[in-house]
MIZADO-593481 format. One record per residue (C-alpha): y, x, z; residue in one letter. Coordinates in pm, whole numbers, padded with zeros to 5 digits, always signed. Each point is the difference from the previous one (the first is absolute). Layout:
# residues N
YXZA
...
# end
This chain:
# residues 356
+10023+04073+13897M
-00062+00241-00266E
+00282+00240-00137N
+00277-00128-00184I
-00054+00147-00358R
+00304+00045-00236I
+00073-00062-00394E
+00343+00091-00111L
+00169-00107-00250T
+00051+00169-00342S
+00333-00158-00088A
+00232-00032+00238P
+00266-00249-00010K
+00366+00043-00046A
+00147-00092+00398K
+00287-00261-00002P
+00337+00108-00029T
+00170-00354+00059V
+00157-00013+00298D
+00040-00234+00226P
-00399-00063-00053L
-00087-00324-00093P
-00321-00114+00245F
-00366+00019-00079G
+00082+00094-00378K
-00107+00354-00036Y
-00333+00139+00080F
-00112+00352+00060S
-00274+00183-00170D
-00289-00023+00263H
-00179-00265+00154M
-00269+00001+00289F
-00307-00228-00042L
-00329-00046+00150M
-00251-00274-00045N
-00264-00231+00276Y
-00318-00135-00081E
-00229-00215+00222E
-00219+00232+00174G
+00165+00357-00100K
+00408-00086+00156G
+00249+00166-00136W
-00099+00285-00207F
+00169+00263-00286D
+00312+00042+00145P
+00245+00103-00262R
+00351+00173-00151I
+00031-00092-00323V
+00276-00046-00280P
+00189-00293+00006Y
-00133-00274-00280G
-00155-00327-00045P
-00316-00179+00123F
-00290-00115-00199S
-00111-00341+00159L
-00221-00249-00159D
+00164-00348-00069P
-00195-00176+00279S
+00064+00263+00287C
+00014-00235+00317M
+00405+00160+00060V
+00096-00183-00256F
-00164-00315+00034H
+00015-00050+00415Y
+00267+00244+00098A
-00193+00192+00193Q
+00213+00261+00105E
+00270+00196+00215I
+00269+00234+00029F
+00237+00205+00206E
+00298+00176-00069G
+00204+00308+00151L
+00215+00260-00074K
+00018+00421-00023A
+00379+00131+00062Y
+00067+00331-00043R
+00241+00123+00251R
+00296+00287-00041A
-00158+00273+00042D
-00262-00086-00292G
-00262-00141+00258S
-00233-00285-00084I
-00023-00305+00249W
-00234-00259+00042L
+00083-00329+00252F
-00247-00155+00210R
-00302+00030-00287P
-00292-00052+00269A
+00158-00358+00056D
+00012-00077-00391N
-00357+00023-00025F
-00110-00144+00367R
+00176-00308-00139R
-00158+00011-00348M
-00324-00001+00186N
+00112-00274+00136D
+00092-00179-00286S
-00360+00120-00120A
-00147-00163+00319R
+00126-00352-00156R
-00071+00067-00365M
-00339+00115+00089C
+00095+00356-00174I
-00195+00292+00169P
+00208+00188+00230E
+00121+00363-00043V
-00006+00301+00198D
+00368-00009+00103V
-00005+00429+00112D
-00140+00088-00355F
+00245-00251-00187C
+00287+00154+00181V
-00123+00343-00114E
-00084-00143-00347A
+00362-00101-00013L
+00160+00310+00103K
-00177+00198-00256K
+00086-00223-00310L
+00347-00005+00107V
+00009+00440+00094A
-00135-00030-00387L
+00245-00220-00129E
+00251+00160+00226R
+00306+00011-00335D
-00001-00358-00011W
+00126-00023+00381V
+00378-00083-00138P
+00326+00181+00162T
+00235-00269-00032Q
+00155-00139+00258E
-00148-00323+00149A
-00353+00059-00268A
-00322+00081+00126S
-00372-00003-00130L
-00134-00368+00013Y
-00372+00031+00071I
-00226-00310-00085R
-00361+00001+00109P
-00228-00271-00157F
-00357-00149+00036I
-00121-00239-00309I
-00376-00149+00017A
-00169+00120-00316T
-00326-00234-00024D
-00004-00126-00337C
-00113-00325+00036T
+00148-00369+00043V
-00101-00133+00350G
+00207-00039+00341V
-00147+00260+00202H
+00089+00354+00114A
-00060+00271-00231S
-00227+00279+00082K
+00187+00235-00211T
+00331+00122+00003Y
+00310+00252-00079I
+00249+00156+00280F
+00321+00163-00211C
+00303+00129+00084I
+00281+00040-00221I
+00346+00156+00081L
+00369-00116-00153S
+00330+00197+00073P
+00231-00315+00065S
+00344-00093+00126G
+00105-00248+00228N
-00189-00333-00045Y
+00298-00209-00048Y
+00275+00075-00217P
+00262-00055+00269E
-00153+00281+00208G
+00135-00058+00341L
+00254-00257-00110D
-00097-00336+00174P
-00242-00162-00199V
+00015-00438-00036K
-00330-00164+00014I
-00105-00350-00005A
-00167-00226+00261I
-00323-00147-00166E
-00129-00345+00080D
-00212-00117-00252E
-00244+00211-00115D
-00191+00242+00317V
-00089+00329-00017R
-00336+00020+00249A
-00113-00197+00335V
-00218+00165+00272R
-00363+00032-00037G
+00142+00076-00345G
+00012+00341-00196T
+00419+00008+00100G
-00072+00341+00250F
-00199+00209-00282T
+00201+00189-00313K
-00217-00220-00268C
+00159-00096-00329G
-00050-00348+00041G
+00280-00044+00290N
+00238+00170-00264Y
-00119-00191-00274A
+00072-00342+00172A
+00352+00144+00086S
+00111+00019-00368I
+00114-00328-00089R
+00229-00044+00341A
+00136+00340-00051G
+00084-00064-00349E
+00202-00332+00078R
+00192+00188+00244A
+00094+00307-00256A
+00118-00283-00228G
+00273-00111+00293R
+00059+00393+00041G
-00228+00023+00316Y
-00152+00391+00038S
-00316-00223+00183Q
-00168-00247+00127V
-00031-00085+00413L
-00312-00138+00072W
-00038-00300+00262L
-00365-00084+00161D
-00249-00188-00189G
-00104-00231+00241V
+00340-00134+00183H
+00175+00140-00280R
+00272+00125+00240K
-00044+00300+00185Y
+00114+00322-00204I
-00287+00225-00086E
+00110+00258-00223E
+00192+00103-00354V
-00232+00086-00328G
+00048+00348-00020S
+00113+00027+00386M
-00051-00068+00376N
+00291-00172+00154I
+00261+00077+00293M
+00296-00214+00167F
+00239+00152+00272K
+00090-00330+00237I
+00258+00060+00287D
-00126+00323+00031G
-00413-00040-00023T
-00199+00130-00252V
-00232-00282-00149V
-00242+00082-00300T
-00261-00307-00056P
-00323+00000+00187V
-00321+00173-00141L
-00281-00285-00048Q
-00198+00052-00279G
+00242-00111-00250S
+00267+00288-00008V
-00054+00345-00142L
+00001+00223+00291P
+00239+00245-00145G
-00036+00358+00104I
+00419+00039-00053T
+00002-00331+00273R
-00202+00177+00258R
+00216+00336-00075S
+00276-00186+00049I
-00083-00202+00314L
-00132+00295+00165E
+00358+00186-00049V
+00161-00320+00159C
-00165+00017+00269R
+00007+00336+00063D
+00412-00024-00047W
-00032-00245+00274G
+00084-00273-00209L
-00161-00408+00110S
-00252-00074-00253V
-00222-00346-00079E
-00284-00027-00215E
+00019-00389-00032R
-00013-00319-00192L
+00357-00056-00155I
+00064-00344-00186S
+00182-00020-00275V
+00242-00222+00179D
+00084+00267+00294E
+00066+00246-00333V
+00300-00257-00174I
+00128-00088+00369E
+00045+00398+00126T
+00121+00056-00359A
+00278-00275+00027E
+00087+00057+00348N
+00019+00364-00016G
-00245+00070+00224H
-00207+00182-00316M
+00173+00299-00011E
-00253+00183-00181E
-00305-00020-00236M
-00168+00228-00199W
-00354+00065-00148G
-00253+00291+00030T
-00275+00162-00224G
-00102+00320-00132T
+00242-00108-00357A
+00315-00048+00130A
-00099+00152+00397V
+00313-00208+00111V
+00174-00253-00239S
+00322-00165+00168P
+00006-00400-00097V
+00383-00127-00048G
-00068-00383-00091Q
-00326-00205+00033I
+00020-00363-00183E
-00177-00293+00086Y
-00016-00362-00086E
+00251+00040-00238G
+00282+00189+00287K
+00060+00371+00002S
+00111+00169+00284L
+00081+00402+00078K
-00104+00162+00242I
+00180+00236+00224G
+00308-00052-00234G
-00239+00116-00294G
+00043+00378+00078G
-00289+00201+00132I
-00031-00015+00339G
+00102+00287+00280E
-00409+00009+00088L
-00134-00033-00316T
+00180+00311-00123Q
-00068+00168+00332K
-00380-00080-00080L
-00049+00091-00371Y
+00180+00331+00123D
-00260+00032+00270E
-00284-00045-00205L
+00072+00178-00316T
+00093+00309+00203G
-00303+00027+00117I
-00147-00037-00320Q
+00197+00206-00162W
-00012+00256+00329G
+00409+00001+00078T
-00060-00176+00312R
-00318+00094+00220P
-00316-00134-00023D
-00045-00041+00416T
-00302-00241-00084R
-00250+00174-00213G
+00053-00221-00307W
+00050+00286-00280T
-00300+00219-00166V
+00079+00272-00162K
-00136+00010-00378V
+00124+00379-00105C
+00272+00233-00022D
# end
């Protein structure tokens, strides 16, 4: 891959001063771009001023949703240095999504270096506020100008940066989620394991209904039997049942979360019993009612760890673990954020330094 050229903005934007920062509202001065053409590959990697794209109305991404994205963060530590958390895993997962969506794969090592260069250039945009970080959104869109259902032959790869606070306004306070039994998010053989916009578009209606009843998110059931727990709209889900950490098995309809993987590795390192298996909604309700469900939490890049204090299903509301933050949930949050912000040792090689 050729060298990355840099074009600096002539009109830097004012940094946001609000505290707490909202999630995903402000964007930095620059973005990374590169293009793809069939037969030529990825070319012209560049960092340019943040701004709109000029796209033809017939651009394929508008009509057939051939696009994918990722999400990760950069963290400013107490000494001022800036670090990433498992960035190569995000680009590897992007390639998994790309293969399913007939999008050309990217060079993982090159993308990590391009990201480091972009974040280093935008180092002043990495927040200093407590619990705030620089959210990173890489994405690829199909750009052929034609109306016809086939794989595009041209693409744009882009990375934008957004200084952000907590994803949920509740922060680490327990959230309330509703178990969805009408709409379906994904099925095996489909695109459920990818990060593509269609998965999230399909979740909006149920999410809006749940929000209208005071719930933060919905918890999805499988699309075939309509009985097995899959994931929350923006997170993977985990349970502590009789001392065992239980999470839905990956079967092609659940996003293989990087935070999910990290949590499971930490739990196993701590000697906890961990099960990746089918878990039915009946089991969730039964164990919540009889007290065997000790804790429940979501995991994801945006929220890291989000305790669930209450669930709703078929008109019945149940508190989990008394509605508070569980001991293990808090311990996992402290461990993961401690590694990310450098207050705890990274013994697994997960963090990558960007700059001092």
